[in-house]
C-alpha positions in Angstrom: 0.0 0.0 0.0 2.9 2.3 0.9 4.5 1.8 -2.5 1.3 2.6 -4.2 1.1 5.8 -2.4 4.6 6.8 -3.3 3.9 6.3 -7.0 1.0 8.7 -6.6 3.1 11.4 -5.0 6.2 11.1 -7.2 4.8 10.0 -10.5 4.5 13.6 -11.8 7.3 16.1 -11.5 6.1 19.1 -9.3 6.3 22.2 -11.5 6.4 24.9 -8.9 8.0 25.3 -5.5 4.5 25.0 -3.9 3.7 21.9 -5.8 7.0 20.5 -4.6 6.2 21.4 -1.1 3.0 19.6 -1.2 4.6 16.4 -2.7 7.3 16.4 0.0 4.9 17.0 2.8 2.7 14.1 1.5 5.7 11.8 1.4 6.9 12.9 4.8 3.4 12.3 6.4 3.7 8.6 5.4 6.4 8.1 8.0 4.7 8.3 11.5 6.8 10.1 14.1 9.3 11.5 11.7 10.7 15.0 12.1 12.1 16.2 8.7 13.6 19.4 7.5 14.4 20.2 3.8 16.3 23.1 2.2 16.3 23.4 -1.6 17.9 26.2 -3.6 18.5 26.2 -7.4 21.7 28.1 -7.7 20.8 29.0 -11.3 17.4 30.5 -10.3 17.2 32.2 -6.9 13.4 32.2 -7.1 13.3 28.5 -7.3 13.7 27.5 -3.6 11.9 25.6 -0.8 12.4 25.6 2.9 10.5 23.1 5.0 11.0 23.3 8.8 14.4 24.6 7.7 15.1 26.4 11.0 14.4 23.4 13.2 17.5 22.3 15.1 18.8 18.7 14.8 21.7 16.8 16.3 24.2 17.5 13.6 25.8 14.0 13.6 28.6 14.0 11.0 27.3 16.9 8.9 29.3 19.1 11.3 32.4 17.9 9.6 31.7 20.2 6.7 32.2 23.4 8.7 35.2 21.9 10.4 36.7 21.3 6.9 35.8 25.0 6.0 37.6 26.3 9.1 40.6 24.2 8.3 41.0 25.6 4.8 40.4 29.1 6.1 43.3 28.6 8.4 45.5 27.3 5.6 44.5 30.5 3.6 45.6 32.6 6.7 49.1 30.7 6.7 48.3 29.2 10.2 48.2 25.6 8.9 49.5 23.6 6.0 47.9 20.9 4.0 51.1 19.0 4.1 51.9 19.4 7.8 52.3 16.1 9.6 50.0 15.5 12.5 50.9 12.9 15.1 47.9 10.5 15.2 46.6 9.9 18.8 43.4 8.5 20.2 43.1 10.7 23.2 40.9 13.8 23.4 39.6 16.1 26.1 36.0 16.4 27.1 34.6 19.9 26.9 32.9 19.2 30.3 35.9 18.9 32.6 38.9 18.3 30.4 39.1 14.6 31.2 40.4 12.3 28.4 38.4 9.9 26.3 39.1 7.8 23.2 37.2 6.5 20.2 36.1 2.9 19.6 37.4 1.8 16.2 34.3 -0.5 15.9 32.1 2.6 16.0 34.2 4.4 13.4 33.3 4.3 9.6 37.0 4.6 8.9 38.5 1.9 11.3 41.5 1.5 9.1 42.8 4.9 10.2 43.3 3.6 13.7 46.0 1.3 12.3 48.1 4.4 11.9 48.0 5.5 15.6 51.4 6.7 16.8 52.4 7.8 13.3 52.4 11.3 11.7 49.6 11.7 9.2 49.4 14.6 6.7 46.7 17.1 7.6 45.3 16.9 4.0 44.7 13.2 4.5 42.9 13.7 7.8 40.5 16.3 6.3 39.9 14.1 3.2 39.1 11.0 5.4 37.0 13.1 7.8 34.7 13.8 4.8 35.0 11.0 2.3 34.9 8.2 4.9 33.4 10.1 7.7 36.3 9.2 9.9 35.7 10.1 13.6 39.3 9.8 14.5 40.3 12.2 11.7 37.5 14.6 12.8 38.6 14.8 16.4 42.2 15.3 15.2 41.2 18.2 12.9 39.0 19.8 15.6 41.9 19.6 18.1 43.9 21.4 15.4 41.5 24.2 14.4 39.3 24.6 17.6 35.5 24.1 17.8 35.0 27.7 18.9 36.6 28.9 15.6 34.5 26.6 13.6 31.3 28.1 15.1 32.7 31.7 14.6 33.2 30.9 10.9 29.7 29.6 10.6 28.3 32.8 12.0 30.5 34.8 9.6 29.2 32.9 6.6 25.6 33.6 7.6 24.8 30.3 9.4 22.9 31.7 12.4 22.2 28.6 14.4 24.4 25.7 13.5 26.9 25.1 16.3 30.0 22.9 16.7 30.8 22.5 20.4 32.9 19.3 20.5 34.4 16.3 18.8 32.8 12.9 18.4 32.0 10.5 21.2 32.5 13.0 24.1 30.3 11.0 26.4 30.2 13.5 29.2 29.1 16.3 27.0 26.5 14.2 25.4 25.1 13.3 28.8 24.7 17.0 29.6 23.1 17.6 26.3 26.1 19.5 24.9 25.8 18.5 21.3 26.7 19.8 17.9 23.5 21.1 16.2 22.5 21.9 12.6 19.6 23.3 10.6 18.8 22.7 7.0 19.0 26.3 6.2 22.4 26.8 7.7 23.8 23.7 6.0 22.4 25.0 2.7 24.0 28.4 3.4 27.3 26.8 4.0 27.2 24.6 0.9 26.1 27.5 -1.3 29.1 29.6 0.1 31.4 26.7 -0.9 30.0 26.4 -4.4 30.1 30.1 -5.0 33.7 30.4 -3.8 32.8 32.5 -0.8 33.7 30.2 2.1 37.4 30.6 1.6 39.9 31.3 -1.2 39.2 30.1 -4.7 41.7 27.4 -4.4 40.5 26.2 -1.1 36.8 26.2 -2.1 37.8 24.2 -5.2 39.6 21.7 -2.9 36.6 21.4 -0.6 34.3 20.7 -3.6 36.7 18.0 -4.8 36.8 16.4 -1.4 33.0 16.5 -1.1 32.6 15.0 -4.6 34.8 12.0 -3.4 32.3 11.0 -0.7 32.1 7.2 -0.5 28.8 7.0 1.4 26.3 7.5 -1.4 23.0 5.7 -0.5 21.0 8.8 0.4 20.7 11.9 -1.9 22.8 10.4 -4.7 20.6 7.3 -4.8 17.6 9.3 -5.9 19.4 10.8 -8.9 20.0 9.7 -12.4 23.1 7.5 -12.8 26.3 9.6 -13.3 25.0 12.7 -11.6 27.9 14.4 -9.7 27.1 15.1 -6.0 29.3 16.9 -3.5 27.8 16.0 -0.1 28.2 14.9 3.5 26.0 12.5 5.3 25.3 12.2 9.1 24.0 9.4 11.2 23.4 8.5 14.8 20.6 6.5 16.4 17.2 7.6 14.9 19.0 10.4 13.0 19.9 10.4 9.3 21.0 13.4 7.3 22.5 14.3 3.9 23.5 17.8 2.7 24.5 18.1 -1.0 25.5 20.2 -3.9 24.0 18.4 -6.9 25.3 18.9 -10.4 22.8 17.8 -13.0 24.2 17.4 -16.4 23.8 20.4 -18.7 22.5 22.9 -16.1 23.3 24.9 -13.0 23.8 23.1 -9.7 21.3 23.0 -6.8 21.6 22.6 -3.1 19.6 20.0 -1.2 19.7 19.4 2.5 17.5 16.7 4.1 17.6 16.3 7.9 15.6 13.6 9.6 15.0 12.4 13.2 12.6 10.2 15.1 12.7 7.3 12.5 14.1 4.2 14.4 14.3 2.0 11.2 17.3 3.2 9.2 15.8 1.7 6.0 12.7 3.8 6.3 14.7 6.9 6.8 17.0 6.1 3.9 14.1 5.5 1.6 12.5 8.8 2.6 15.6 10.8 1.9 16.0 9.0 -1.5 12.4 9.7 -2.5 12.8 13.4 -1.5 16.0 13.6 -3.6 14.2 12.0 -6.5 11.2 14.3 -6.3 13.4 17.4 -6.0 15.5 16.3 -9.0 12.4 15.9 -11.1 11.2 19.4 -10.1 14.6 20.9 -10.9 14.9 19.1 -14.2 11.4 20.5 -15.2 12.4 24.0 -14.2 16.1 23.8 -15.5 17.7 27.2 -16.1 20.8 27.5 -18.4 24.1 26.5 -16.8 
């Protein structure tokens, strides 16, 4: 019965932002208990946009790795850091609650292989790349220790992201117990990705490097799965228990790119959440294709 309903919602490409809004709301309503936010912006047509609960705050999960990357490259631009500087790889980090140390469990890390290099120097560029493309938690905490979480949030504010906040690294259990979590909104992630695509987040060379890293993402079963084969997508996913996100710059063939951010929470079955994001991506792409501006 659910599959039949989806066909009704997605069979015809929505021709206007309001038609798209209705199609997405109908699809979202089919998942009981789901909290979902969507931000869509056609970068070739500023009038073609959609915000759905876009200012609702979510646990950022691994989407916070995007602003960490931005801050890293801005510090490279400022001469404070170098892409080729060696970073001693350690698995010991300080809680923001009391400074006590904690370490990461390789079994809970998407990039467990990086843990095999503990005790060795790793180039900063490799840590940043693995933080995004493999969502490495060890690389993330290493980069945050390098650039500073406070600086990441300051950069977010400077780029127009008013709510998204990076407080800490991954798996800071004491902070989590006190509700001190990294947070994100669909609007702010869309703002950040648009700044990267437009070359406004850092220097021209750094924003190009960031796009290249995001395009090399290895976790592609969310927004990319709803797109025609071969569509280039620069994106970052995020996932914790009952939370699944994807934030993307989509590059359809022969036209200007668009931004799509989908944040979800309250869906205990990951397969259901994944199917929802894929369907939203498919519906947005159909809309964008029907309203395609010149590249």
